C-alpha positions as CSV (number, residue, x, y, z in Angstrom):
1,M,31.7,23.0,-25.1
2,P,30.4,25.8,-23.2
3,A,32.7,27.9,-21.1
4,Y,32.5,26.0,-16.8
5,D,31.5,29.2,-15.6
6,S,28.2,29.2,-17.8
7,R,27.2,25.7,-16.3
8,P,24.0,25.5,-14.2
9,P,23.7,26.0,-10.3
10,I,23.6,23.0,-8.7
11,D,19.9,22.2,-7.0
12,T,20.7,20.9,-3.8
13,S,17.0,20.5,-3.2
14,V,16.5,17.5,-5.3
15,A,18.7,14.0,-5.1
16,H,20.4,14.0,-8.4
17,N,21.8,10.1,-9.5
18,A,25.6,11.1,-9.5
19,R,26.1,12.9,-5.7
20,V,23.6,9.6,-4.7
21,W,26.0,7.4,-6.2
22,D,28.4,8.8,-4.8
23,Y,27.0,8.2,-1.5
24,W,26.4,4.8,-1.7
25,L,30.2,4.7,-2.8
26,G,31.6,6.7,0.4
27,G,32.3,9.3,-1.2
28,T,31.4,12.8,0.0
29,D,30.7,14.5,-3.6
30,N,26.7,15.5,-1.6
31,F,24.1,16.7,-0.3
32,A,21.5,15.9,2.5
33,V,19.3,15.3,0.0
34,D,21.0,12.8,-1.6
35,R,21.7,11.4,1.8
36,Q,18.6,11.3,2.6
37,V,16.9,9.7,-1.0
38,G,19.9,7.2,-0.9
39,D,19.2,5.9,2.3
40,R,15.6,5.6,1.9
41,V,16.2,3.9,-1.4
42,R,19.2,1.4,0.8
43,R,15.8,0.7,3.3
44,L,14.3,0.0,0.0
45,F,17.0,-2.5,-1.9
46,P,19.8,-3.6,0.4
47,V,22.1,-4.6,-1.6
48,I,22.3,-1.0,-3.6
49,G,25.8,-0.5,-2.2
50,E,27.2,-3.7,-3.8
51,V,25.2,-3.0,-6.9
52,A,27.4,0.1,-6.7
53,R,30.4,-1.4,-5.9
54,A,30.2,-3.7,-8.4
55,S,29.7,-2.0,-10.9
56,R,32.7,0.4,-10.4
57,Q,34.9,-3.2,-10.1
58,F,33.3,-4.1,-13.5
59,L,34.5,-1.1,-15.1
60,L,37.8,-1.1,-13.6
61,R,38.2,-4.7,-15.3
62,A,36.2,-3.7,-18.6
63,V,39.1,-1.0,-19.3
64,R,41.9,-3.2,-17.9
65,F,40.2,-5.7,-20.7
66,L,40.1,-2.9,-23.2
67,A,43.5,-1.3,-23.1
68,G,45.1,-4.6,-22.7
69,E,44.2,-7.8,-24.1
70,A,41.8,-5.9,-26.8
71,G,44.2,-3.3,-27.7
72,I,42.0,-0.2,-27.7
73,D,43.4,3.3,-26.5
74,Q,40.3,5.6,-27.2
75,F,37.9,5.6,-25.3
76,L,34.3,7.5,-25.2
77,D,32.5,7.3,-21.6
78,L,29.0,8.3,-21.4
79,G,27.5,9.4,-18.3
80,S,30.6,9.1,-16.6
81,G,29.8,10.2,-13.2
82,L,31.7,12.3,-10.4
83,P,35.4,11.4,-10.5
84,A,36.6,8.3,-8.0
85,A,39.3,6.8,-7.8
86,N,40.5,4.7,-10.9
87,N,39.2,6.7,-13.7
88,T,38.7,5.5,-17.2
89,H,41.3,7.6,-18.2
90,Q,44.0,6.3,-15.4
91,V,42.8,2.9,-15.8
92,A,43.1,3.1,-19.5
93,R,47.1,4.6,-19.1
94,A,48.5,2.4,-17.1
95,I,48.3,-0.2,-20.0
96,A,48.4,2.0,-23.0
97,P,50.2,5.3,-21.8
98,G,48.6,6.8,-24.9
99,S,45.4,6.0,-24.4
100,R,42.5,9.5,-25.2
101,V,39.4,9.6,-23.3
102,V,36.2,11.8,-23.8
103,Y,34.2,11.5,-20.3
104,V,30.6,12.7,-21.0
105,D,27.8,13.7,-18.5
106,N,25.1,16.9,-18.1
107,D,24.8,16.9,-14.4
108,P,26.8,20.6,-13.2
109,L,28.2,19.0,-9.9
110,V,30.3,16.3,-12.4
111,L,31.1,19.3,-14.9
112,A,33.1,20.8,-11.8
113,H,35.5,18.2,-11.6
114,A,36.5,18.9,-14.8
115,R,39.1,21.2,-14.3
116,A,41.1,18.9,-12.3
117,L,40.5,15.9,-14.5
118,L,41.5,17.7,-17.5
119,A,44.6,18.5,-15.9
120,E,45.7,15.3,-15.1
121,G,47.3,14.5,-18.6
122,P,48.0,16.0,-21.5
123,R,45.0,18.7,-22.3
124,K,44.6,16.9,-25.9
125,A,43.9,13.3,-24.8
126,T,41.3,13.9,-22.4
127,D,38.0,15.8,-23.1
128,Y,35.0,16.2,-20.3
129,L,32.0,17.2,-22.9
130,D,28.9,18.6,-21.6
131,A,26.3,16.8,-23.6
132,D,23.8,14.4,-22.5
133,V,23.1,11.3,-24.8
134,R,19.9,11.7,-26.0
135,D,21.9,13.6,-28.4
136,P,24.7,10.8,-29.8
137,D,25.1,13.1,-33.1
138,A,26.2,16.2,-30.2
139,V,28.3,13.5,-28.5
140,L,30.2,12.4,-31.6
141,A,31.2,15.7,-33.0
142,A,32.3,16.7,-30.3
143,A,34.1,14.2,-29.4
144,A,35.7,14.2,-32.6
145,R,38.1,16.7,-31.6
146,T,39.7,14.3,-28.8
147,L,38.8,10.9,-30.8
148,D,40.1,9.3,-34.2
149,F,36.7,7.4,-35.4
150,T,38.3,6.0,-38.4
151,R,40.2,4.0,-35.3
152,P,38.3,1.7,-32.9
153,V,36.6,3.2,-30.1
154,A,35.7,1.6,-26.5
155,V,31.7,3.5,-26.3
156,M,31.1,2.9,-22.6
157,M,27.7,2.8,-21.3
158,L,27.8,2.1,-17.6
159,G,24.5,2.8,-16.2
160,V,23.3,5.3,-18.1
161,L,20.9,3.3,-20.5
162,N,18.9,3.1,-17.8
163,F,17.8,7.3,-17.6
164,V,16.8,6.7,-21.3
165,T,13.3,5.6,-20.3
166,D,11.8,5.4,-23.9
167,A,13.0,1.9,-25.0
168,A,12.6,2.9,-29.0
169,Q,15.3,5.6,-28.3
170,A,17.7,3.7,-26.0
171,D,18.3,1.5,-29.4
172,A,18.7,4.5,-31.5
173,I,21.4,5.7,-29.3
174,V,23.4,2.3,-29.1
175,R,22.5,2.1,-32.7
176,R,23.8,5.6,-33.7
177,L,26.6,5.4,-31.2
178,V,27.9,1.7,-32.7
179,D,27.7,2.7,-36.2
180,A,30.0,5.6,-35.8
181,V,32.7,3.5,-34.9
182,P,35.0,1.7,-36.9
183,A,35.2,-2.5,-37.1
184,G,37.2,-3.4,-33.7
185,S,35.5,-1.5,-31.5
186,Y,33.7,-1.2,-29.0
187,L,31.0,-1.2,-26.5
188,A,31.0,-1.8,-23.0
189,L,27.2,-1.5,-20.6
190,T,26.3,-1.6,-17.4
191,H,22.6,-1.6,-16.2
192,P,20.1,-2.5,-13.2
193,T,17.5,-5.2,-13.5
194,T,14.7,-6.7,-11.5
195,E,16.2,-10.1,-13.2
196,L,19.2,-11.9,-10.7
197,G,17.3,-11.4,-7.2
198,G,16.6,-7.9,-8.1
199,E,12.9,-7.8,-7.0
200,S,12.4,-5.6,-4.8
201,N,14.7,-3.0,-7.3
202,A,11.0,-2.0,-9.0
203,E,9.9,-0.1,-5.1
204,A,12.6,1.1,-5.2
205,M,13.1,2.6,-8.6
206,T,9.4,4.4,-7.6
207,F,10.4,6.0,-4.9
208,W,13.5,7.2,-7.0
209,N,11.2,8.1,-9.8
210,R,8.8,10.3,-7.4
211,N,11.8,12.0,-5.4
212,A,14.7,12.6,-7.3
213,D,16.7,13.1,-11.1
214,P,16.9,11.7,-13.6
215,P,13.7,9.1,-13.7
216,I,15.1,5.7,-14.4
217,R,14.2,2.1,-15.4
218,T,15.0,-1.5,-15.0
219,R,15.9,-3.7,-18.5
220,T,15.6,-7.8,-18.9
221,G,18.5,-9.8,-20.0
222,A,16.3,-10.1,-22.9
223,E,16.0,-6.3,-23.4
224,L,19.8,-5.7,-22.9
225,A,20.6,-8.5,-25.5
226,G,18.9,-6.5,-27.9
227,F,21.7,-3.9,-27.4
228,L,24.3,-5.8,-28.0
229,A,22.1,-7.6,-31.5
230,G,25.5,-8.1,-34.2
231,L,28.4,-7.3,-31.9
232,D,30.4,-10.1,-31.2
233,V,29.5,-10.5,-27.2
234,M,32.9,-11.6,-25.0
235,E,33.0,-14.5,-22.9
236,P,31.2,-14.7,-20.0
237,G,28.4,-13.1,-21.8
238,L,25.7,-11.1,-20.4
239,V,25.9,-11.4,-16.7
240,S,25.7,-10.1,-13.7
241,C,28.4,-7.4,-13.5
242,S,30.1,-8.6,-10.1
243,R,31.2,-12.2,-12.0
244,W,31.9,-10.8,-15.4
245,R,35.6,-11.4,-15.9
246,A,36.2,-11.5,-12.0
247,G,38.4,-14.0,-10.0
248,S,37.3,-17.1,-7.9
249,G,37.6,-15.8,-3.9
250,E,39.7,-18.2,-1.9
251,D,36.6,-20.9,-1.3
252,G,36.9,-20.8,-5.4
253,R,33.4,-19.2,-5.8
254,L,32.9,-16.3,-7.8
255,P,31.2,-13.4,-6.2
256,D,27.8,-12.8,-5.3
257,P,25.6,-12.1,-8.4
258,V,24.2,-8.7,-8.0
259,P,21.4,-7.1,-9.8
260,Q,23.0,-5.3,-12.5
261,Y,23.9,-6.8,-16.0
262,G,27.1,-6.0,-17.7
263,A,28.4,-7.1,-21.2
264,V,31.3,-6.1,-23.5
265,A,30.7,-6.8,-27.2
266,R,32.9,-5.8,-30.6
267,K,31.9,-4.4,-33.6
268,P,32.8,-7.3,-36.2
């Protein structure tokens, strides 16, 4: 991993996903251009704030399931984004204190937060890689400094495959990562869609791709099911991420669906 002071400068002239996502979640690690683009996307796609919050809640429930019921104590979190409350390592270690976590991202502002993140726990148990999901071999080689790939690993791909716009490349990345982990490992993913009431997402993403980085795309439930082929998909299956293992409210109803799929699957 390169030294932190060798990372590229932060470009504040173009909106970037990690910072805009932080804005939608109510964070402060963003710039005027991120807020401007974020507000325009919200006008085109009014539920984007709910999608962001539901995605974050999915992460919490998925990690709790993996560290608890599934007995996983190793996590490879790809496209981790800016740190927020209850990051993967914090949630996992609250259940399995010895958990090892490797975060992967290539955004300069995300990497600027790495020192503080790494300082929270044992250095050998947490790592932060300046790497791109499009190069899974490099990711796996660097992650092996912290993770033991002879033991089960949870591969977390939450909101990252939507930035791999080529279908064949996205499938190859998933296959390479899943092939690299042993039986008993898990794949967790979330992905935006124009299904589940997300028709207006198409116009919002067109605007995004003209005004922000990196480019993004939606996928259908059928396309996402292809990433899960050969794996045992955990109940309740591939569903809106807001409803994945979510408890009912006081009225006995599940949360409203958001146009973002979520699933967790086990490698047999």
